[in-house]
NUKOL-886138 format. One line per 4 residues: their letters; for each residue x, y, z of C-alpha. Coordinates in nm, 4 decimals, decimal comma. Layout:
residues N
A> X:Y:Z ~ ...
end
This chain:
residues 303
MNRK> 4,9367:-14,1968:3,5589 ~ 4,7112:-14,4974:3,5973 ~ 4,5370:-14,5664:3,2671 ~ 4,2053:-14,6055:3,4483
YAKD> 4,2265:-14,2584:3,5927 ~ 4,3242:-14,1176:3,2527 ~ 4,0187:-14,2678:3,0915 ~ 3,7952:-14,1273:3,3657
LILL> 3,9446:-13,7783:3,3227 ~ 3,8964:-13,7880:2,9455 ~ 3,5353:-13,8982:2,9959 ~ 3,4721:-13,6119:3,2430
LSII> 3,6181:-13,3516:3,0053 ~ 3,4075:-13,4883:2,7219 ~ 3,0935:-13,4546:2,9307 ~ 3,1840:-13,0937:3,0207
VFCA> 3,2449:-12,9978:2,6572 ~ 2,9205:-13,1652:2,5497 ~ 2,7226:-12,9813:2,8165 ~ 2,8777:-12,6523:2,7114
IVAR> 2,7851:-12,7094:2,3470 ~ 2,4289:-12,8027:2,4393 ~ 2,3937:-12,4981:2,6648 ~ 2,5234:-12,2636:2,3920
HLAG> 2,2846:-12,4162:2,1433 ~ 1,9889:-12,3709:2,3770 ~ 2,0954:-12,0078:2,4393 ~ 2,0925:-11,9329:2,0681
HETL> 2,4740:-11,9504:2,0395 ~ 2,4970:-11,6642:2,3020 ~ 2,7974:-11,6906:2,5258 ~ 2,7715:-11,6364:2,8973
EDYA> 2,9573:-11,3082:2,8498 ~ 2,7108:-11,2040:2,5795 ~ 2,4233:-11,3032:2,8025 ~ 2,5643:-11,1039:3,0913
NSHS> 2,6220:-10,7986:2,8712 ~ 2,2753:-10,8128:2,7126 ~ 2,0996:-10,8476:3,0442 ~ 2,3133:-10,5775:3,1941
SVNS> 2,1901:-10,3485:2,9153 ~ 1,8284:-10,4404:2,9799 ~ 1,8696:-10,3836:3,3503 ~ 2,0425:-10,0529:3,2825
QENI> 1,7586:-9,9407:3,0548 ~ 1,5060:-10,0459:3,3159 ~ 1,7007:-9,8617:3,5814 ~ 1,7237:-9,5519:3,3618
ASAT> 1,3478:-9,5658:3,2976 ~ 1,2815:-9,6016:3,6703 ~ 1,5175:-9,3187:3,7495 ~ 1,3549:-9,1003:3,4852
ALES> 1,0098:-9,1729:3,6224 ~ 1,1321:-9,1003:3,9750 ~ 1,2930:-8,7769:3,8598 ~ 0,9690:-8,6741:3,6892
DLEL> 0,7758:-8,7484:4,0065 ~ 1,0230:-8,5466:4,2066 ~ 1,0029:-8,2584:3,9602 ~ 0,6219:-8,2745:3,9798
DITI> 0,6314:-8,2717:4,3603 ~ 0,8744:-7,9808:4,3575 ~ 0,6545:-7,7936:4,1086 ~ 0,3438:-7,8547:4,3209
ASSE> 0,5253:-7,7532:4,6381 ~ 0,6590:-7,4433:4,4681 ~ 0,3135:-7,3594:4,3402 ~ 0,1627:-7,4061:4,6862
STSK> 0,4385:-7,1944:4,8386 ~ 0,3844:-6,9224:4,5798 ~ 0,0106:-6,9397:4,6422 ~ 0,0638:-6,9090:5,0166
ESKN> 0,3058:-6,6211:4,9681 ~ 0,0591:-6,4544:4,7354 ~ -0,2206:-6,5079:4,9860 ~ -0,0063:-6,3775:5,2690
TSNS> 0,0898:-6,0770:5,0589 ~ -0,2761:-6,0232:4,9772 ~ -0,3724:-6,0498:5,3432 ~ -0,0902:-5,8169:5,4378
STES> -0,2064:-5,5734:5,1728 ~ -0,5653:-5,5982:5,2995 ~ -0,4525:-5,5440:5,6564 ~ -0,2540:-5,2433:5,5404
VNSS> -0,5589:-5,1023:5,3625 ~ -0,7807:-5,1682:5,6629 ~ -0,5226:-5,0067:5,8886 ~ -0,5140:-4,7108:5,6544
VINE> -0,8919:-4,6796:5,6678 ~ -0,8856:-4,6976:6,0464 ~ -0,6078:-4,4399:6,0645 ~ -0,7980:-4,2098:5,8331
SEPP> -1,0825:-4,2101:6,0844 ~ -0,8508:-4,0546:6,3418 ~ -0,6967:-3,7072:6,3402 ~ -0,3378:-3,6928:6,2078
YDSD> -0,2193:-3,4555:6,4804 ~ -0,1959:-3,6885:6,7797 ~ 0,1600:-3,8216:6,7485 ~ 0,3059:-3,5864:7,0092
VYDT> 0,0799:-3,7226:7,2837 ~ 0,0116:-4,0741:7,1553 ~ 0,1769:-4,2349:7,4588 ~ -0,0838:-4,0707:7,6838
RVTY> -0,3773:-4,2183:7,4951 ~ -0,6386:-4,4182:7,6811 ~ -0,8559:-4,6276:7,4484 ~ -1,1975:-4,7371:7,5717
KKGF> -1,3300:-4,9002:7,2558 ~ -1,2493:-4,8742:6,8881 ~ -1,3341:-4,5172:6,7923 ~ -1,3417:-4,4019:7,1548
YYEE> -1,0294:-4,2671:7,3231 ~ -0,8883:-3,9677:7,5081 ~ -0,5411:-3,8230:7,5541 ~ -0,3584:-3,5105:7,6597
IPDS> -0,4229:-3,2095:7,4365 ~ -0,2137:-3,2457:7,1157 ~ 0,0019:-2,9480:7,0191 ~ -0,2057:-2,8850:6,7070
IVSK> -0,5214:-2,8637:6,9166 ~ -0,3499:-2,6363:7,1682 ~ -0,2711:-2,4011:6,8797 ~ -0,6288:-2,4238:6,7597
ITDV> -0,7953:-2,3395:7,0926 ~ -0,5486:-2,0785:7,2203 ~ -0,7179:-1,7375:7,2393 ~ -1,0466:-1,8974:7,1347
SYPH> -1,1963:-2,1403:7,3873 ~ -0,8717:-2,1278:7,5854 ~ -0,7674:-1,7636:7,6490 ~ -0,4238:-1,6682:7,7762
DCKI> -0,5678:-1,5805:8,1171 ~ -0,7402:-1,9196:8,1486 ~ -0,7337:-2,0378:8,5099 ~ -0,7480:-2,4060:8,4260
SLDD> -0,4323:-2,5888:8,3250 ~ -0,4120:-2,7792:7,9977 ~ -0,2870:-3,0701:8,2078 ~ -0,6353:-3,0888:8,3622
LRYC> -0,8023:-3,1274:8,0229 ~ -0,8290:-3,4181:7,7836 ~ -0,8896:-3,4369:7,4107 ~ -1,1610:-3,6937:7,3342
IVNY> -1,2572:-3,8785:7,0187 ~ -1,6016:-4,0424:7,0113 ~ -1,8078:-4,2000:6,7384 ~ -2,1716:-4,1018:6,7091
VDFD> -2,4749:-4,1548:6,4867 ~ -2,5826:-3,8410:6,3040 ~ -2,9352:-3,7390:6,2004 ~ -2,8959:-3,9339:5,8744
GETQ> -2,8175:-4,2516:6,0651 ~ -2,4516:-4,2423:5,9581 ~ -2,1528:-4,2987:6,1857 ~ -1,9401:-3,9892:6,2355
MGEM> -1,6293:-3,9080:6,4367 ~ -1,6684:-3,6347:6,6970 ~ -1,4087:-3,4463:6,8985 ~ -1,4499:-3,2896:7,2387
ICNK> -1,2349:-3,1412:7,5147 ~ -1,3331:-3,2245:7,8711 ~ -1,1884:-3,2281:8,2200 ~ -0,9710:-3,5335:8,2845
AIAD> -1,1910:-3,6098:8,5876 ~ -1,4847:-3,6986:8,3604 ~ -1,2945:-3,8416:8,0621 ~ -1,3871:-4,1997:8,1502
DVME> -1,7504:-4,0958:8,1961 ~ -1,7487:-3,9349:7,8524 ~ -1,6148:-4,2534:7,6937 ~ -1,8717:-4,4784:7,8607
IFYE> -2,1714:-4,2499:7,8057 ~ -2,1047:-4,1726:7,4423 ~ -2,0212:-4,5344:7,3660 ~ -2,3593:-4,6405:7,5036
LYEN> -2,5322:-4,3653:7,3063 ~ -2,3552:-4,4831:6,9912 ~ -2,4353:-4,8493:7,0515 ~ -2,8031:-4,7598:7,0928
DYQI> -2,8132:-4,5465:6,7746 ~ -2,8840:-4,2326:6,9744 ~ -2,8741:-3,9538:6,7177 ~ -2,6619:-3,6431:6,7658
ESIK> -2,6339:-3,3840:6,4894 ~ -2,2687:-3,2929:6,5422 ~ -1,9885:-3,3091:6,7989 ~ -1,7277:-3,0436:6,7254
LIDE> -1,4976:-2,8272:6,9303 ~ -1,6541:-2,4917:7,0171 ~ -1,3545:-2,3397:6,8385 ~ -1,5146:-2,4377:6,5069
FDGD> -1,7616:-2,1596:6,5940 ~ -1,4925:-1,9142:6,7101 ~ -1,5801:-1,9959:7,0687 ~ -1,9290:-1,8494:7,0202
DEAS> -2,1628:-2,0549:7,2351 ~ -2,4749:-1,9103:7,0714 ~ -2,3510:-2,0010:6,7227 ~ -2,2661:-2,3538:6,8354
MEAN> -2,6124:-2,4009:6,9872 ~ -2,7858:-2,2635:6,6758 ~ -2,5942:-2,5253:6,4746 ~ -2,7208:-2,7891:6,7199
NTSC> -2,3634:-2,8759:6,8057 ~ -2,2864:-3,0928:7,1070 ~ -1,9841:-2,9601:7,2985 ~ -1,8109:-2,9455:7,6344
FNYR> -1,5129:-2,7188:7,7165 ~ -1,5355:-2,3437:7,6639 ~ -1,3725:-2,1034:7,9073 ~ -1,6496:-1,8492:7,9447
PISG> -1,8706:-1,6890:8,2075 ~ -2,2284:-1,7962:8,2650 ~ -2,4575:-1,5990:8,0382 ~ -2,6209:-1,3165:8,2364
KGNK> -2,4158:-1,3877:8,5522 ~ -2,1349:-1,1360:8,5119 ~ -1,7907:-1,2908:8,5589 ~ -1,9095:-1,6114:8,7212
LSQH> -1,7584:-1,8959:8,5229 ~ -1,9666:-2,1728:8,3719 ~ -1,8939:-2,5369:8,4438 ~ -1,7994:-2,5516:8,0761
SQGL> -1,4938:-2,3455:8,1732 ~ -1,3599:-2,6446:8,3639 ~ -1,4696:-2,8977:8,1034 ~ -1,7230:-3,0428:8,3466
AIDI> -2,0439:-2,9686:8,1525 ~ -2,1755:-3,1093:7,8233 ~ -2,4583:-2,9721:7,6072 ~ -2,6459:-3,2309:7,3971
NPLY> -2,8398:-3,1355:7,0809 ~ -2,8881:-2,7799:7,2183 ~ -3,1194:-2,6504:6,9448 ~ -3,3856:-2,9083:7,0356
NPQI> -3,3157:-2,8716:7,4063 ~ -3,2799:-2,4995:7,4746 ~ -3,2148:-2,3114:7,7951 ~ -3,5225:-2,1241:7,9165
KYKT> -3,4536:-1,8402:8,1590 ~ -3,7202:-1,6850:8,3796 ~ -3,6521:-1,3380:8,5246 ~ -3,8903:-1,0637:8,6443
GTTT> -4,1768:-1,1883:8,4358 ~ -3,9781:-1,2342:8,1159 ~ -3,8751:-1,5537:7,9451 ~ -3,5559:-1,5855:7,7420
IVPA> -3,4895:-1,8807:7,5162 ~ -3,1312:-1,9719:7,4237 ~ -3,0550:-2,0253:7,1464 ~ -3,3003:-1,7807:6,9975
GAKE> -3,3870:-2,0135:6,7107 ~ -3,5149:-2,2802:6,9503 ~ -3,8490:-2,1189:7,0404 ~ -4,0544:-2,3975:6,8855
YADR> -3,8843:-2,6468:7,1187 ~ -3,9428:-2,4491:7,4383 ~ -4,2765:-2,6159:7,5119 ~ -4,1663:-2,9388:7,6758
TVSF> -4,5181:-3,0785:7,6924 ~ -4,5052:-3,1342:7,3173 ~ -4,3513:-3,4497:7,1730 ~ -4,0812:-3,4084:6,9051
PYKI> -3,7586:-3,5830:6,7967 ~ -3,4345:-3,5375:6,9914 ~ -3,6166:-3,4087:7,2970 ~ -3,4371:-3,4759:7,6265
DKED> -3,6609:-3,5607:7,9206 ~ -3,6426:-3,8090:8,2056 ~ -3,7251:-4,0971:7,9734 ~ -3,4438:-4,0088:7,7356
LAYK> -3,1390:-4,2367:7,7173 ~ -2,8916:-3,9488:7,7492 ~ -3,0637:-3,8336:8,0683 ~ -3,0490:-4,1843:8,2160
LFKE> -2,6827:-4,2394:8,1276 ~ -2,5622:-3,9041:8,2578 ~ -2,7583:-3,9521:8,5807 ~ -2,6048:-4,2968:8,6271
HGFS> -2,2604:-4,1366:8,6041 ~ -2,3345:-3,8761:8,8684 ~ -2,4207:-3,5784:8,6477 ~ -2,6961:-3,3322:8,7264
WGGN> -2,9396:-3,2141:8,4592 ~ -3,0202:-2,8521:8,3848 ~ -3,3795:-2,9537:8,3161 ~ -3,4246:-2,9949:8,6914
WNSS> -3,3187:-2,6394:8,7786 ~ -3,5678:-2,3908:8,9253 ~ -3,4723:-2,0402:8,8142 ~ -3,4078:-2,1631:8,4632
KDYQ> -3,4403:-2,4828:8,2664 ~ -3,1368:-2,5872:8,0645 ~ -3,2551:-2,9024:7,8915 ~ -2,9350:-2,9555:7,6907
HFEK> -2,7036:-2,9272:7,9894 ~ -2,5402:-3,2015:8,2015 ~ -2,2679:-3,1211:8,4523 ~ -2,0681:-3,3013:8,7185
KIR> -1,9239:-3,1427:9,0286 ~ -1,5869:-3,2693:9,1500 ~ -1,3936:-3,1963:9,4664
end
């Protein structure tokens, strides 16, 4: 080898060794491998800390999400429970014996509907308001539920049987009466009074169907027999019959309400809301009759 080149190589190696010694001294006698290992440890610790913080954040997010989900589920359960309670309250306001004819139900408004006569009601009225020799078919009648405001200003549920031809009229009329706080003392089936029309009137009960003859007219059937007549608050609006100089008041306990020139509560006249509504729906009023005055009575003739 050329001696010049040898000297240059020795000089280069000397410079490299010198630089290495200086670098180690400046690094505190830490080798490059030591440096790499120490920094790798620091980086690892930093990475672990970052990962731990991230994991904590994730756990916090999961906890919050879980809490929100639980809260929503709890709220939904609460709402479902409330809806169930409300549904129960609503169902309690309706008779429990309508399941056999539920598919025939026609609902006008909440608390106002009619349907075919349920089996339980058929059993109740048979041989009472509906005798075995009744000439009208059950298919021509409808069982009605209507809300009304009683004399204490409280909402009550009433039941009535009427002809299917006037079922829609019944819904609309009694809904309007209810919405206007028109007071009615009770609306019960005549069967609650053993089919006794006099007893029902004395109790001031509003009713419709009752297969019976017209009082004092032999075997001639009343419009109530077809479910086409409705008596409203009959005690305060009696029937007054005039015959051969005598006057008969029905019910007997309604004598103090026979004078229609006197003003008193629950009196039906041409200014009364019930009168106006029934007239609008094509009913005639017994208060307009000549031979007798039946102030409680509204009926509708059908073909």
